[in-house]
VEXSE-751617 format. One line per field, with one value per residue (C-alpha): chain; residue number from 1; x, y, z; residue in one letter. Coordinates in nm, 3 decimals, padded with zeros to 5 digits, always signed. Layout:
N
chain	c(A	...);
resi	c(NUM	...);
X	c(X	...);
Y	c(Y	...);
Z	c(Z	...);
resn	c(A	...);
//
This chain:
76
chain	c(A	A	A	A	A	A	A	A	A	A	A	A	A	A	A	A	A	A	A	A	A	A	A	A	A	A	A	A	A	A	A	A	A	A	A	A	A	A	A	A	A	A	A	A	A	A	A	A	A	A	A	A	A	A	A	A	A	A	A	A	A	A	A	A	A	A	A	A	A	A	A	A	A	A	A	A);
resi	c(1	2	3	4	5	6	7	8	9	10	11	12	13	14	15	16	17	18	19	20	21	22	23	24	25	26	27	28	29	30	31	32	33	34	35	36	37	38	39	40	41	42	43	44	45	46	47	48	49	50	51	52	53	54	55	56	57	58	59	60	61	62	63	64	65	66	67	68	69	70	71	72	73	74	75	76);
X	c(+00.000	+00.282	+00.404	+00.063	+00.052	+00.397	+00.330	+00.015	+00.147	-00.134	-00.185	-00.388	-00.638	-00.726	-00.795	-01.058	-00.962	-01.236	-01.183	-01.335	-01.098	-01.043	-00.665	-00.695	-00.911	-00.644	-00.371	-00.573	-00.631	-00.255	-00.216	-00.520	-00.695	-01.073	-01.231	-01.538	-01.591	-01.770	-01.914	-01.968	-01.601	-01.372	-01.493	-01.845	-02.019	-01.982	-01.607	-01.571	-01.768	-01.492	-01.261	-01.508	-01.480	-01.640	-01.914	-02.007	-02.191	-02.405	-02.378	-02.140	-02.398	-02.366	-01.990	-01.999	-02.242	-02.028	-01.713	-01.895	-02.029	-01.680	-01.539	-01.838	-01.763	-01.563	-01.336	-01.231);
Y	c(+00.000	+00.240	+00.195	+00.302	+00.604	+00.707	+00.650	+00.862	+01.117	+01.056	+00.925	+00.655	+00.907	+01.012	+00.658	+00.388	+00.027	-00.178	-00.546	-00.892	-01.053	-01.041	-01.034	-00.714	-00.559	-00.636	-00.487	-00.171	-00.129	-00.150	+00.146	+00.332	+00.326	+00.329	-00.002	-00.097	-00.470	-00.663	-01.008	-01.108	-01.196	-01.435	-01.418	-01.433	-01.141	-01.314	-01.347	-00.985	-00.866	-01.007	-00.733	-00.456	-00.260	+00.084	-00.068	-00.389	-00.331	-00.596	-00.483	-00.278	-00.001	+00.073	+00.136	+00.506	+00.586	+00.393	+00.580	+00.916	+00.831	+00.744	+01.079	+01.275	+01.164	+01.415	+01.144	+00.857);
Z	c(+00.000	+00.076	-00.281	-00.414	-00.181	-00.298	-00.667	-00.660	-00.410	-00.162	+00.191	+00.361	+00.495	+00.143	+00.021	+00.051	-00.015	-00.182	-00.119	-00.099	+00.153	+00.526	+00.475	+00.271	+00.543	+00.801	+00.581	+00.515	+00.889	+00.950	+00.713	+00.855	+00.518	+00.486	+00.388	+00.189	+00.160	-00.116	-00.031	-00.394	-00.430	-00.244	+00.121	+00.258	+00.426	+00.763	+00.720	+00.604	+00.909	+01.131	+01.000	+01.086	+00.760	+00.730	+00.517	+00.340	+00.013	-00.152	-00.513	-00.726	-00.767	-00.393	-00.403	-00.490	-00.206	+00.043	-00.060	-00.047	+00.300	+00.418	+00.310	+00.440	+00.797	+01.000	+01.137	+00.916);
resn	c(X	X	X	X	X	X	X	X	X	X	X	X	X	X	X	X	X	X	X	X	X	X	X	X	X	X	X	X	X	X	X	X	X	X	X	X	X	X	X	X	X	X	X	X	X	X	X	X	X	X	X	X	X	X	X	X	X	X	X	X	X	X	X	X	X	X	X	X	X	X	X	X	X	X	X	X);
//
């Protein structure tokens, strides 16, 4: 993740990681990056919930609202 932040001249606080695995959620938390999880991929909703992401979305159409909600919060 640090490589991506460096390449795009950004920081963890300005990013949201969209993922379908619990391992990715754990890595994003280590870097203090926002997380939106998608249960239609590799891991089930129940498994993704263990990582306590900001939001779990059920369909791709919900991704943009989840990201907007994340950035509209005063503390993220």
